[in-house]
N, C-alpha and C positions, 0 to 999 in steps of 0.2 A: 350619452355614452362616455365613459371615462377610461379608455384604453390607450396607453401610450407606448409606442414602439421604443425600444432602447437597444443600442448597439451592444454586442456581446462584450467588448472590451470595457465599456462603461459599466455594464452589469457586474462584471467581475469585481470591480472596485467598490461597488455599492451594495454587495450582498447583505451586509449587516443591517441595512436600512429597511429591508422588506419584512413585513409581518410573517410571510410564508413564501416559500419557493416551491412551485407546483410543477411537477413533471407529468405532462399529459400523455406520455408514451405508454406502451404496454409494459407489463410487469417484467418481461425478460429484457427489454431494452433498458429499463430502470436498473435492473440487477447488474447488467454489464457495466454500467457506469451512470452517474448522475451528478448534478451540481451539488456542492457541499450543503448539507442541511435540507436537501429537497425531499418532499413527500410525493408519493405516487398516486395520482388520480387519473387512471387510464381513461382516455376518451374511447379507445377500443382496446380490449384485452387481446392476448395472443390468439385465442381461438376465434374471436370476432375478426381480427385482422386477416386471418387465414381464410375465413368465409368470404369476406369482401374481396380479397385478392383473387380467389378462385372464380368468383362471379365475374369479376372484371375481365379475366382472361378467357373464360369459357362462354360467357353470354354477351355482356356489353358493359362499357364504362357507365352508361346511364343507369342500368339496373344496379350496378355495384354502388353508385353514389346514393341511390334511393335507400338501399339496405344500410349503407354506412351512416346516412343521416339519421335513420331510425335508431340505430344502435348507439350512436354518439349522443343523441338527445336523451335517450333513456339513461345512459351512464352519467351524463352531466346532472340530470335530475336527481339521481341517487347521491352524487357527491354534494349537491346543494343541500339536500335534506339531511344528510348525515354529518356534513362538515362545516356548513356555512351559516345555518340558521341562527346560531348563537354568536356570530361574529359582530363586533360593533361597526359602525359606519366608517370609522377611521382605519379599518383593516386594509393593508396595502400589499396585495400579493404580486409576485413575479411569476409569470407563466411561460413555459416553453414546451416544444415538442422536438421532433428530429430536425426539421429545417424551418421551423416557424410557420408551418402550413396550416391545413384545415383543422387538425386536432387541437392545437393550442388556440387558434383563432376562435373556434367555436366556444371553448370554455371561457376565454377572455371576454368574448362578446356578451355572454350571459352575465358574468360577474360585473362587467361594466354597466350593463343595463340595470342591474340591481342598484347601482350607485357606488360601488367600490372603485377606488383609484387603482387601476390595474396596469402593470407594465408587462410588455410582451417582448421577449428577446428576438431581435431581428436575425433570421438565419438559424434560430433554435440551438439545440445542443451542438450541432455540427459547427456552427460559428463559435460557440463558446469553447469547444475543444481546440479549435485552431488558435484562438486568442490565448488559451491556457498554455499551449505548447510554445507560443511566441514569448510568453511572460516567464516561463520557467528559468531560462538562462539569466535574466535580470535578477530574479529572486535569489538564485544560487550565488551569483557574483557579489551581491550586496552584503553577504554575511561572511564572517570569519570563523573558521573551524578549528577544533582540536581533535585530531584523528587518533583513535585508540588502535594501536597496532600490537599484535602479539599472536603467537601460534594458536592453533585450535585448542580449545579447552582451557585457555588461560584466564577466562572470566571476563572478557570484554563486554559481553552483553549484560552480565550481572553488574558490572561496574557502571554501565550506562544507567541501569535502573537505580543504582545507589546514588548516582549523580542527580538524577531527576528528583529523587526523594529529598535531596538537599537544595532543591530549587534551581538547579542548572537547566539550561536549554539543551534538550537532547533530541537528536534525530535518529530514531530506531528503524533503519531501513529493513531489517529482517522482520520486524513486527508488521510493518506496512505490507511486506511482500508475502507474509505467512510462509516463510522458508528460512532455514538456518544457513543458507548460503554455502553449501558444500554438496558433494556428490551424494552424501548420505543425509542431506538436510531436509528432505521431505518430512512434513509433519502429518501423521495419520489423522484423517478426519478433518483436515484443514486445507481445502484446495486453495491454490493461489488465486488472487483476484486477476481480472483481466489487466492487460497492460494499461488500458485507458483508466481503469479504476485506480491502479497504482499511481499513475501520473497525477490524477486528480487529488488523491490523498496526500501525495508528496507536495503538490502545489499548496494545498490547504495548510500543511505543516510549516512549510517555508514562509508562507504569508504571515503566520502568527509570531515568528521570531523577531526579537528586538535586535537590530543590526549593531547596537552598541555593546552587546554581550556575546561571548563566544558560544558556538553551537558544538556540542560534543557528538561525535559520530564514530561508528566503528569502521575500520578500513575494510573495504569490500572490493571485489572485482567488478567488472562492468555488468555482470549479470548476477542477480540473486534468484537462484532457481531458474525459472523460465522468463523472468522479467528483467528488462534492461534499465539500468540507472541512467537517467538523462545525461548526455555528454557534458553539458555545462556544469552540472553538479559534480560529475566525476572529475573533471579538470580542476575545479576549485578545491576539491578534497585533496587531490594529489599534489597540489601546490602548497598545502597548508602545514602548519606546525603539527608534529606528531608526539605521542606519548607511547612509550614501549611498556606493555603489560607483561610481567613475568610471573609464573607460578610453578612450583615444583611439580615434577612429573606425577608423583603419587596423588597430589591434590588435583591435577588436571584429569586423571583417570576418574577420581571420585566425582568431580564436577560433571563429567560427561555421563557417568552412570546415573546421576541424578536428573540430568537434563534430557536424557534419552531413555526413560524407563521402558518405553514400548519395545526397545530392542531386547531387553531382558524378558519382558512378559510375552513376547511373540517371536521366538527364535526363527520361525519360518519367514516372517517379514524381514527380519535382520538379514537372513541369508539371501533373500531376493534382492535386497538393496546392495549386498556385497557383490552380486553378479555384475553390477555396473563397473566394478574395478577390474574385471578380467582382462580387458584390453590393455590397461595400464600396468597391472601387477602380475598377470599371467594366471592361467587356469589352475595350475598346481598350487600356487600360493593361496588363491582365493578358496579353493576346496579345502585346504588345510585350516583356514580361518573358520570356514563353515563347520568343519568337524569339531573344532573347539567350541563353537557356539552351541552345538547340539550336546556337547559334553558339559555344558554349564560354565565354561571358562570365558565368559563374556569380558571380564576385566582384562584378561590376558590379550584378547583380541583387540580391545580398545587401545591398550598400550602398543601393540604391534602396529595398529593403524596409525597412531601418532608418529612412531619412529620410522615406519616404512613408507607411509603414504603422505601424511600431512606435513611433517616437519622438514623433510629434505627440500631444500631450495626455498623455504619460506622467507628466510631473512634476505636472500639475494633478490627474490621477487619483490619483496616490500621495498627494498632500497631502490630497485629499478623503477618502481611505479610511484613511490611517495618520496619526493625529492628531499624532504627535511628529516627523514627517518634516522639518518646517521647522527643527527644532533638531538635525538629524542631523549628526554629524561626517562629514567626507568622507574616504573611503578611496580614494586615488588609486593605481591599478594601471597600470603602464606597458605591460605586455605580458601575454599569456596563458601565458607560460612558467612552469614549476613554481617556479623561484627567486623570481619576482615574486609569485606567489601565497603562497608561504611567508612572504615579507617582509610582505605585507599581513596575513596571519593573525597574525603576531607583533605588528603594530601594533594589530590589533583586540583581541587578548588583553590588551595593555597598557592598553587603555581600561577593562577590567574590566566 
């Protein structure tokens, strides 16, 4: 048998060495979060786990183990038949389950008996998660950042994309969080990932960056929607050099109309989102905005939201939280069009 236990912290550093990373947990556990690049080969799926758990509680652990063994054996046989038969002898998988218990051991045992060189994470996903959380501050602190600051609608996210197109290192927190980081930032049809999934994707992104080159990132608060930015990264961003992104108001309204088309297409949805502002802006003001939305005056509402809700206090808040904002060079962007964004990205890159 060729099964080798490996500590989670060591596995983190050696992920690229393995031919495959196999998650033996159920499909819902895998969806909640998984190791970067992992594929899901459930030893027990969700419905089977529920059956075994019910039998364990209502009948006996012994009867539950018998049923579990039968189900695990059948599932592993299917994985071998569908995924393994074409693998060469030099194939080297890394296997894990929740805590490195029966589900991953059973799969690793069979693969090892075949003759593959198998590694098994000691402590499973749980140990990997703990090691990842411990490693995030180190990764965040080894990098140096250029923080794009600017009011809502000034094109910070588009500038990030333009910088990436020119080869810059870019950390797009809003893309990782599936949220546009404001009270109206929910994206229809795109639920946010779990906090664990967000952390793992962030760890993966930070791991890939070259510390010798700057990382461009948008100024964010501590939360992006319902997800928390890790404290180590937040502190590093707030201590970093800033760039101030400016765009004329008419262009900002046009950009937001382009980026939030669902508010135009679905006025009822827009109005439901506006209800979140009642406590801050008052029922009368919000009802007035909603009446304008139903009258087709969405650009006017967007402009009012900028002037009444988003812009007040933005500069003072940014100065308070991002210590180098007062010295930030200004990046003036005339319009939200791609050519203007590319020109701004070239200017940013020239600053170094």
